[in-house]
N, C-alpha and C positions, 0 to 999 in steps of 0.2 A: 135540302141536305147536300153538303159538299164534302167529299173525301170521308164520308161516314160520320161527319160531325154536324151537330145541329147549329143553325144560325139563329141567334137571338140578340135582342137589344137589351141592355141593362135598363131596368125600369127607371123612369125619371123620378126625382124626388117630388114629394107632395108638399105644398106650402099651404098655410092656413088662408082662410077667406079674409080675415082681418088680423092685424098685428099691432102690438105696442112695442116700441124699442125704447129702452131707458139707458141713459149713461149715468154712472155714479156722479153724485152731486159734489162739486168742489166747495170747500168752505168759503165763506164770505169775508175772510180776513186777509185775502191777498189776491193778486192777479194769478193767472194760470201759468204754471211752469210747464216745461216740455212733457213731463210725465202725464199730466192731466190729458193733454192733447194726443201725444204720440203713443201713450200706453193704453189709452182707453177710448177717448171720444172720437178719434178718427175711425176706429173700428166700428163703433156704434153708428156713426154717420154713414159709413160705407154700406153696412148691412141695411140701414133704413133706406138709402137711395136704391139699393138693389131691389128691395121688396116693393118700393114704389113703382119701379119699372116692371117687376115680375107679377104683382097682383093688383096694381092700380094705386095711384097716390091717394085716392079717396079712402082707401082701406087701411092706411098706415098712419099711425100717430107716433112720432118720435119726440119724447119729452126728456128734459133734464132741467137743471136749474141750480141756483145758488143756495147752498145750505146756510141759512142766515143766522141760526141760533147756536147756542152752546158757549161753554167757557173759553174755548180757544179763541173765539171771535171777541168775546167781551174782554179777555185778557190782552189780546193783541191791540184792541182799541185803547185800553187803559194805559198800556206802555207807550203808545204813540202820543197820547195826550200828555202823559207825564214827561216825555222827552221833548215836547214842543214840536212834534212832527205833524200833529193833527189837532184841529181846534173845534171840529163839529161834533154833533151828537153821535151816539152809537149807530143809529139808523142811517145817518149821513155817511158814516164810514162804510157800512154794508152796501148802501146804494151805490157809492162810488166804485167799489170793487165789483159789484154786480154788472154795472155798465161796462167796465173794462173787460170783464169776462165775456160778455156778449160781443163786444167789438173784436176780441181775439178770435172767437169762434167764427165770426163772419169772415175775417181775414183768411182763415184756413178753409173756408167753404163748408164748414160744419153747419148743418141745416135742420136743427130741431124745429118741429112745428110750434113748440113753445119752450123757451128757456125761461122758466119762472123764477120766483124768489119766495122762499117759504115765509119770509118776514116782511114783504113789501107788497103794497097795492092789493089788487083783487085776488091774486093768488094767495096772499096771506090770509084773507078772509075765508076763502074756500078751504084752504088747508086747515085753519083753526076749527072750522065747522066739522070737517071730516074727521079730525082728530078726536073731537068729542064723541062722535058717533062710533068710531072704531073702538075706542077704549071702553065706552059704556057697554058696547056689545060684548067685549071680552069679559067685563065684570059680570054682566047678566048671565053669562054662560059658566060662571064660577072659575074662570081661568086666571084671575088675579088674586094676589095675596099681599097683605101688609107685612113687611119685614122690618124689624129694627136692626140697624147696623151701626157700626162705628164710622164716623166721618171725621176727616182731618179738620182740626181747628187751630188757627194761628193765635196763640195766646197774646203775642205782642201786638198784632193788628186787631185782635178782638173779633175775628170773623171766621165763619166756616169757609173752607177751601174747596173749590170745585174743579174737577177735571184737570186742566193743564196748569192749575195753580199749585200743583204738587208734582215734584219730580223725584224719581228714585230708580231702582233697578227692577225689572220684571221678575216676578218670583217663579214663572213657569220654567220648568227644566229645559235646558238647552237654548234658552232665549237670552241673548245678551243686549237686547234693545233697551232704550230708555223707557222707563215706566212712568205712568201718570197715576192719578188717583185710583182708578179701577180698570185701566186697560193700558197696554203698551203700544209702541209705535207699530208693532206687527198685528195689533188687534186682539191679542190674548186678553181674556177676561179673568178677573180674580176679585176676591173681596179686598176692600181697601186696607184692612189691617195686615194683609200679606205682602204689601209693597215693601221692598227692601230699601233701607236707608232713605226715608222720605225727607224732603226739604221743601219749605214753603217758598214759592216764587215771589211772595210779597215782601218777606223780611229776611229770607235766607236762614231762618231758624228751623229746627226740627219741630214739626207740629205735634200737638197732642191729639187724642181722639175722643169724641163725644158722640153719644147715641143720637141717631135720627131715624125717622120712620118714613118709608116710601112704599109705593106700589110696585110690585114685581109680577112679571108674567111667569107662569109655572112651566118654564122651558123644559125642565128635567122630565116632566110627565110625557114628553113627546119623543123620548129616546127610541122607543120601539117603532113608532111611525116613521121617524127619520131614518132608522136603520132599513126599513122596508123601502123607503124612497131611494136610499143609496143603492140598494140592490137593483132597483129599476134603472137608475142612471148608469150603472155598470154595464148594462146590456145595450145602452144607447151609444152608438159609435160617434155621434155628433157631440156628445158631452165630453169635455176634456177631462182626463184622469185627475188633474190637479183639483178639480171641483169635488168629486166624490171621495177622493183620498183624504183631502183636508177635512171634510165633514166627518168621515169615519174616525179620524184621530180623536174627535171629541166624544164619541159614543162609546166610551170605555169607563169602567169604574174609577172613581176618584182615587188618586194615589199621591204619595209623598215620597220624594227621593232624598235620602239622608246620606251624607258622606261617611265613609268608613271610620274616619277619625272620631265620629260621635257615636259609634256603635255601642261602646260600653255604657255611655250615658243613657242611650235608648233602652238597652236591656234592663237598666236599673229602674226605669219608670214605665216600661211597656204595659204593665198590668194596670196602670192608671189611665191608659189611653182607651178610647172606645174599641169595641171588637174590630179586629183587623187581621189581615194575613201578611206574614213576613215572606217576601219573595227573595230567595237567595240568587244572586247573579254574580258569581265569583270573579268573573273577568272585568267587571265594571268597578269604577272607583266609588260607587255608591250602592246602597241597597234600597229596595222598594217596599213601602208599606201600603197595602191596598185596603180600601174601605168599601162597604156596600152602600152607604148613604153619604151624601155630601155634607150633611150636618155633622156627622161623626168625623169626617175629614177636617172640617173647620175647627171642631173642638180639639182635635189632636194638634192642629197647627198652633193653637193658643198654648197648649201645654208645652210643646216643644220650644216655643218662643220664650215662655216664662223660665225655662230651664237652660237657656243659652245654646240651644241646638240649632245650627243652621240647616236649612232644607230648601228644596224647590218643590213646587207642586206640579202635577201633570195636567195635561189638557183634559177638560171634562165639561159637561154641561152644568151651568150654574143658573140660578134664578135670574131672569133677564130684567134688569132695572128699567122701569118706565118713567119714573118721576124723580124730581130733585127739587132743590130749593133755590136754584139760580133764578134771578129775576128775569134775565134775558132769555125767554123761552116761550113756547106755545103753552097757553094756560091748560092745565089738566082739568078734567071734570071733577066736580066735588062729589066724592064717594065716601059714604059713612062719615060725613062731617069733616073730612080732611080738606081744609081750604088752603089757598095760597101756593099750591104746588104747580110746578111747570113740568112739561114733558122733557125728558132727557133727549138730547139732539139725535142720537142714533136711532131710536125707535121711530120717531116721527119722520125721519128722512127715508125710512123704508116704505111708508105708505104715501109719502109726498108725490111719487109718480102717479098715484091714483087721483089725488086732488089736482095735480097739474093736468091730467087727462080731462077732468071735469072742467077746469078753467079753459082749456083749449076748446072743448066742445061748446061751452057758453060763448066764447069769443066768436065762434064761427056760426052762431045762430042755432045751435042744437040744444037739446035739453041736457043738463048735467047728468041726468040719470042714464044717458046712453053709454056712460063709462062701463056699465055692466056688459054691453055688447063686446067690449074689448078685453075686459079682465075676467069675465065669468063664463062667457059662451065657449062651448066645446069646439066651435068653428074658429076660434081665435087663439092666438098665442102671445105670450109676453116674453120678450128676449131682454135679459138684463146684462149689460156689458159692464164689467168691473175689473179691478186689479185683484190679484190673489190675496192681498192683505185683508180684503173685505169679505172673504168667503164666509167667515163666521157669521156676519150679520145677514148677508143676502142668501146664504146657503143653509143657515141653521135657524137663526132667530126669526127671519121673515117667513120661511115656509112653515115653521111651527105655529106662528100666529095665524097664518092662512088656514092651516089645518084646524085650529081652534075655532075660527069663524065658520067653518063648514058644519059645525054642530047644529046650526040653525040657519040654513042657507036663505030662508025667506027674509031674514033681517039684513042681508047684505047683497044678495043676488037674486035674479029671477029663478024661482024654484023649478020652473018648467024648462030651464035651459042650462042648469048646472050651477056649480059653485065657483068660488075663487080658484082659478086655475094655478097649478104649480108653475112657477116661472122656469124658463130655460135659461140657465146661468152660463154666460160666456165669460170665463175668467182668463185674463192674460197673466202670464208670469211677469216677473219684475223686468222693467226696462231700465237697465243700468246706465250710468253716465261715466264714460271713460273707465269702464270695468269696475265701477264701485256703485253700491246702492245709494242713490241720491234722494234726499228728502229735505224739504224746506225747513223741517224742524230738527234735522240732523247736522252732522259735521260737514258732509259733502253737499254743497248747495247746487241745485240744478239750475240751468239757465231758464229764464222766463221764455214762454212760448213766443212772445213778441220779439225777443232778442234774436231768435233764430231767423226771423224774416228779414233781418239785415244782411243775411248771407245766402239764403236759399229762397226759392219760390215755394208757395204753399204746396204745389203739386209734387215738387221734388221731395219734400219732406213726407207728404202723404204716401207716395209710392215706396219710399225707403222704409218707413215704419211698417207698412203692410207686408213687405217682403221679408221682414226680420224673422218671422216664425215665432212670435211671442206666445202663441198658443201651445207650443211644444216645450219651451224652455226659456229661462231668463237670458236675455241678449243685451249686449252693450251697445249703446248709441255713441258713436265716435266721430262727432263733427270736427273736421280739421281746424276751423277757425278758433275752436275752444280747446283744442288739444295742444297745450303748451309744450309738452315733451316732443311731440311730432314737429311742431314749428321750430323748436330749438334745434333738433337734429337736421332739419332742412336748411336752417341758417348756417349751421356749422359745415354742411356739405358744400354750400355756396362759397363760404370763406376758404374752404380747403381746395377749391377749384374743381371739384367733381361736378358741381351744378345739379346734383340729384334732387329731383322734386318728387314728393310723395303724393299719391292720389288721395282724394277725399272720398272715403267710403260712401258718403251720402249721395254723391253724384257720379260714382264710378260707373254705374250701369246707366248709360245715357239712352235707354230704349226709346223714350218719348222725344227728348230734345234733339236727338240725332236721327235714329232710324225711322220712327213713325213720322216725324216732321218731314223727312226727305221723301217718303212715299207720298204723303198728301200733296206736298208742293209740286213734286214731279207730275202727278196725275193732273193737277189743276193747270200747271203751265203747259203741259202737252195738249190738253183740251183747248186752251186759249190759242195755242199756236195753230191748231187745226182750224180755228175760227178766225184766222187773220189777226191774231193777238187781241181780239175782243174777248168779252166774257165767254168762258167755255160752255159748250153744250153737252149735257149728259148723254152718253151714247144710249140709244134705245135697244141695243143688242142685249140679250139675256146672258148672264154669266154662264160659263161653261159648267157642265155637270161636275167635273172634278173640283172646281172652285167652290161650288155649292156644297159638295160633300165635305171638303176640308173645313169650311166654315161651320157646318153643322156639327162636325166632330169637336171642334174647339168650343162651341156653345154648350154642348152637352157635358163636356168634361168640366168646364168652368162652373156650370150649374151644380154639378155634383159636389164640387169642392166648396162652393158658396153655401150649399145647404148644410155643410158640416163646419162652417165658419173657418175653413182652411184658407185664409186670405193669402198666405204666402204661395199656396199652390195655384191660386187664381192668377197671381202675378207671373208664375212660371208658364201657365197656359198662354197668357198674353205675350210673354217674351218669345216663346216658340212660334206662335202664330204670326206675330209681326215680323220677326226675322225671316220667317219662311216667305212672307209676302215680299220682303225686300229682295230676297234671292230671285223670286219669280220676276219681279220688275226688272232687275238687272239683266236677266236672261231673255225676257220676252218682249220688252218695250224697246223697239228700234225704229222710231218714226221716220228717220231719214232713209231707212232701207225697206220700209213696209208700205203697203198701200194704205190709203185712208181707212178702208174697211177693216184691214187687219189691225191697224192701230186702235180703231174704235173698239174692237173685240177685247184687246188687251186692257184698254181703259175700263170697259164694262166689268172685267174681272177685277181690276184694281179697285174700282170704286166699291165693289161688293166687299172686298177685303177691308177697305177703309171704313165702310159702314159697320161691318161686323165688329171690328176692333173698337170702334167708337162706342158701340152699345155696351160691350163688355167693360170698357174703360170708364163708362159714364159714372158708376158709383165710386170709382177710385180717384179719378181725375176730372172733376166736374167742370172746371173752368175751361180747360183746353177742348174737351169734347163738345161743350156748348158752342165754342167758336167753330169747330168743325161743322156742326149742324147749321150754324149761321151761314157759312160759306157754301154749304150744299143747298141752302135755301129750301129746306124742308121743315115741316112743323114737328111738334114734340111727339107725334105718333111714332117717330123713328125709334124712340126709346122703349116702346112697349114690347114685351116678350110675346104678345099675341101675334106679332108679325115678324119675329126675329129672324126667321129663315127667308123672308122675302127680300128681293133685290130693291135697290133704291127706286126703280121705276114704279114700284107699287105705291109710292107716295107722290109721284109727279105726273105731269101731262107729257105728251110727246114733245120733243125738242125743248126739254126743260133747261132753262138758263141757270148756270151756276153764278155765284157772286164773283166778280172779278178779283183775282188775288194779286196784289201788288208784289213787286220783287222783294225777296228776302223777308217775307212774312213768316213769322213763327206762330205755330199753334200751341207749342209747349216750350216756352222760352226758358233760357237759363237766366239766373239772377245776374244783374249787371256787375256785381262784385266778382263774379267768376271770370268775366272777361278781363277785369283789371288785374287779377292774380296771374293770369296767363302772360300778361305783358310785363310783369315785374322782372 
């Protein structure tokens, strides 16, 4: 006790024994744009790399893959073939995009254990088999129902229209996004007949509607359980509020919003509507009609439409469609004689990470059944990294289906070890492009991830995206080479004679390329100078206690932030620690004025700082930190958190020789284009 106060350490976070990390699956109709990488996959990769270091790489499986099926892909292929831009089969089209996506991930240092493809090769076979098991299990538990709905039909083309083959306006109140057959670009779900102003993508005609019958999951039955889950998440400080707040928005009674101008019409026919409550909200331009049952709300929508009353529906749980009649899809099990159906792409993409886990285990000589050790064991956790647009699917539909499977755990998981575990959802807010929401299907087209590598190194981009704070709010990505307004202003400044140049926000914080680089090089060159300009010798002196204490403080602070997925806070810890090391070096290292023993002690301190920063940076900037390890000439044990507080001498013999560092060697280089822009 000191000054009457108790001294205590904040308890360190507890991590699972095993973990699965998933990254949302990109569609197989295109290459990766920057949002796929910078808005989600970089974060999943960083956490996967951290856990490999923290709990052992053998205990971590990071899976993602190409979402191969669905009407967006089939329609994209059809258009390219029609326009003469592609001549291969639909599978050829998907395979080409899958290989490009894999190459892009490799270029960014994104390291899934398996980046599969739901419609290609062995992962296709395993995924199809698991789909059969999963859906039959839901059916056996009484969690599926057949529902006849109206589907869009193009009379001119003579075909049913699926998914992206219909466009219109989303009917959900407050949403101005483009709508498709039964979901909008924001992921809002609605019945097809509620889509506003539908148009066929095939002919440009307004489609009619004809009845079809499909299998649906009884999602609405899980409203109470989902509400309980939301209450649990609210108490967990590591769960971002955007997750539970978004889920909670759908756990309300179904409502219809009607504009005031239609109030007289509504009053004239309100008695013909199913039982409902009229909610008076005088200050709003519309009034609200609330129902107890979704079917009553749907019936009311039809009555309002027939009487020319415009309306919007509220967010609510609707039966979750599982099957469709699109040919390009995973075959659905034959249930009650219903043949020829395929599984809608969104549901099967939710359990694809399980089948991909099975595929990875098989590839590595394990039994596929070991997937239960990762998805069902209470010693394990599943971390799902997604964008906020997909919370409905990963935060509502998926957990509800997991809850349904728990009704008979012996059919899906080891009954002695638990049930399908609820995922930990890590949802980022929107990453904007030049202050606008960018979408490959919208008006603002985002740059492709590969295009950015013409101007930046992968690690410059990784560090920038991680420090944006997307876990807290939507943030704009403002790359200078793509910012035409900024470039124009800079050209005008040059023409006006002021010569003003504007910084690039992506590389403005040169922590690694300037500060950390300088520390590493100075330490190596000084060690080489002490050894007659030969390869340096690592000092055998132990780091000073104050240096060890500062390193431990940074490690523990970083660990706490990482356990809460606060990646931007981790970058702040690194920024402070590395800049502090730079200040120490400038003050303490004076080889021309010190004895060899004094310089060796300073170098021992510096190499501990370099080693600590490298371990903390390893998940964020893997290329440069592996180069640091190479020149330190130590093995991969350096990354393990089992020895994170140990100095470098714990991994070396006495008089350990460092790799010779040639002049002007960079560990975290700038992109060559950045040197050219400086000389213009």
